[in-house]
N, C-alpha and C positions, 0 to 999 in steps of 0.2 A: 311527783318528784322523780328525777332520774336516779338510776342505780348508783351513780357516783355520789350524788348529793345525799341519798338516803344511807349509803354505806358509811358516810362520815359521821352522821348523827341521825338517830332514829326519830327525832322530833318531827311531827307531821308538817311543820313549816320550816324545815331545815334548808340551808342554802350554803353555797361556797362563798358568796359575796353578798353584802348588803349595801345598797346605794340609796342615799337620801337625795331626792330631786327637789331643787328649790323652785321659786316662783316661775311659772311658765315653762318648766322643763319636763312636764309630765309625759310628753310623747317620746322621750329618750328611751331607747331600748325596744320600741314598739315593733321593729322589724324582726326581732328574734322570736322563735317559736314560743307560744304561750303555754304555760303549764297549769297555773291556777291563779285566781285573784280573790281578794277579800276586801271589804271595807274596813276602815279603822275600827268601827264599832263591832264588827264581827269578831275581832280578836281582843276586845277590851281596851282599845285606845280611844282617846278623845279626838274628835274630828276638828280640823282647822276651820277657821271662819274667814281667812284672808283669800280673796280671789287669786286663782292660779295655783291653789293648793287643794288638790282633789280629795285627799284623805282616803287613798286607796293603796293597797299592796298588790303587786304583781310579781309572780314567780315566772321567770323565763329561762329558756335554755340558751346559754351563751357559748362562746368558743370552747372547743374540747369538751362539750357536754357539761360544762360547769353550770350549776344552778345559781342564777342571780336574782336576788329579791330587790325589786325597785319599789321604794317607798315614795309615793307621789304626794309630797307635801309634808309639812311639819307644823308644830305649834310654835308661837313666838311669845316671848315674855311680855311684849307690849299688848298682847291680847288679854292680859291679866293673869297669866299662868306663872306659877313658881318655876324656878330653874329645873327642879326635879321633874316637873311635867313636860317641860320643853325637851327633856332627854328621853321621853317615853319610847321613841322608836329605837334608840340605842339600847335601852333595856330589853326591848322586844328582840332585837338582833341577838343579844347575849343569851336569852332564853332559848333561841333557836339554834344555838351553838355556832353562830357565825363568828369568824375570827378575822375576816378581812372586810374592811368597810371604807366606803368613799362618801364624803359629805359634800354636797354642792349647794351653791346659792347664787342668786342674782346680786350683782354688786355695782357700785359706782366706780368708774375708773379715775384714778388720781394721777398716776404716773403718765408723763407726757407721751410715752411710746404706745400707750394703750388706746384701743379703739373698740366701739361696741362689737360684741361677739367674741372678743379675745378670751382665752382661758388662762387663769393665773393660779398656780399652785400656791397655797398659803404656807409659806416657809415657817412663819410664826404668826401669832395673833397679838394684837394690841386691843385691850379691853377698855372701853370708855363707858363705864356703867353709871357714873354719877358725876356731878360737877367737880368734885375733888380729884377725879381721875386726871383732868387736864393739868392740875398743879403737880401731881405726882409724876406725870409723863415729862413735864417741862423740867422738873428737878433732875430726873434721871438723864435727860438729854444733855443738860448743862454739865452734869457730872461725868459725861462720857460713858454712862452705863447703858446696857441693853434695855430697850423699851419693850421688846417682844417677850412673850411667854410661850407656853406650849404650842407646838405646831405639828405639821404633817410628819409622819414617821420618816426617818432618813431614807428608807427604801423608796419612798415616793420621789424624793429628790433625785435618786439615782435613775429611777424610771424616766423622770422628766428629761434628764440629760441624754438618755439613750433611745427615746421614742421617735426614731426616724420615720416610722411608718404611720405615724399619727399626727394630727395637727399640732402646731407648736404649743408647748406649755411654758408660759413665763413663770417666774418664781419671784415672790415678794411678800412683804408684810401685808396682812389684812387686818383692818380695824373693825371690831364689832361694836356698834352703837346701840343705844337703847331702842330708838324708834318711838312711835310709829312714823313721826315726821322725818322727812329727809334732812340730812345734815345741812347746816348753814354754810354760806361761802367762807365765813371766818373759820369755822371748824375744819373745812376742807383745806384751807391755807395752812392751818396748824398741822394737820395730818401730813400734808406734803412736806413741811419742814422736818417732821419726824421720820420721813423716809417711807411712809405708807404708800402702797401701790393701789389697794382697793379698799372699799368701805361698804359695809352692809349691816344687817340687823340680826344675823344668825350665824350658825356653824361653830363658833368658838367653844361654847359650853358643851355642845354635843361631842365635838372632837375630844375635849378634855375628859369627858366621861367615858368615851370609848377607849381612850388610852389607859384610863384607870382600870378598866375591865380587861385589859390585856389584848385588845384588838390591834391589829396592824391597820392603821387608820391614816387617811389623808383627806385634805379638803381642797376643792377647786372652786374659785370664784369666777363666775361667768360675767363678763362686763356687759351690763345692760345699757349703760349710758355713761357719759362723762359726769363726774360728780358735780354737785350743785355749785354753780358759779363758774364752771369750766366750759359749759356748753352754751349754745346760742338760744335755747328755749327752756321753759320750765319743765321739770321732770314730772311725768304723769305715769301712774301705775300701768295703764293700758299700753303705753309705749314700751314699758319694761317687759310686759308679757309678749308683745309682738317680737321684740328683739330676741327674747329667750327662745321663742318657738323657732326662729331662724337658726339660732346657735345650737339647737338640740342635736342636729346631725353631726357636727364636729365633736360635741361632747360624747355622743354615742361611739364615734370612732376611737376616741381616747379610752373610753371604758372597755371597748372590744380589745384593744391592744393591752390594756391593763390586766384584764382577766386572762388573756392569752399568755401573758408573762408571769402568771401567778406562781408557777413552779420555781421561778428564779428568786422569788422574794424570801427573805429571811426575817424572822422575828428578832428584832434588835434588843429586846428586853432581857 
């Protein structure tokens, strides 16, 4: 660990930032100097079973000697895990004294302006955890009430507005579905009517837990494909991984700028 990182917290796995990397994004940050790495099992975490989630932790030296912990992969509820287990990496970040966290995921693009490879900051989350969720969302939409819940810290929105030296960050609603199957065309049509920009199977519960623990937290959905029914071919997981690999460079540039601007971030709690 760098002197800066160790000075902030004596924990052997301390870091200034924690980054959770979604499907196929495991190479993000690989150009930064390597400090140490561990498998999930080495630190008592369960290893993911989904392709594109390596189950490894890498500490790297980022801008201004900030220590950044990249978490390569995550657990998903559809693997049969409880939500508390899905949040295991967030809990690990907290034990390490990490107070700034970015959560990323691969997502289907719903908004018509989006294309594969685009980055979308999750302004708020829409949770579709069971069949009754659709009825509740429809009632709230008809009543003119907000359908979104907890989202990225306002500091991340300010960053998105001012990140002129990094790739563009869109901002929009992100829907978290149960999975493991992709959403149906009918579900995508409903999400579009609700004003949702991106849809995926993760990130929301992790962000909620991180915010509960007092972390300054944001979530970025990386568009892997047009959501089901909007593209010209069926969605395959291998295609998602290939698109994510290509998008890793832009995501790394955003993270570089984000870490560089850490000093200007204020905890809004």
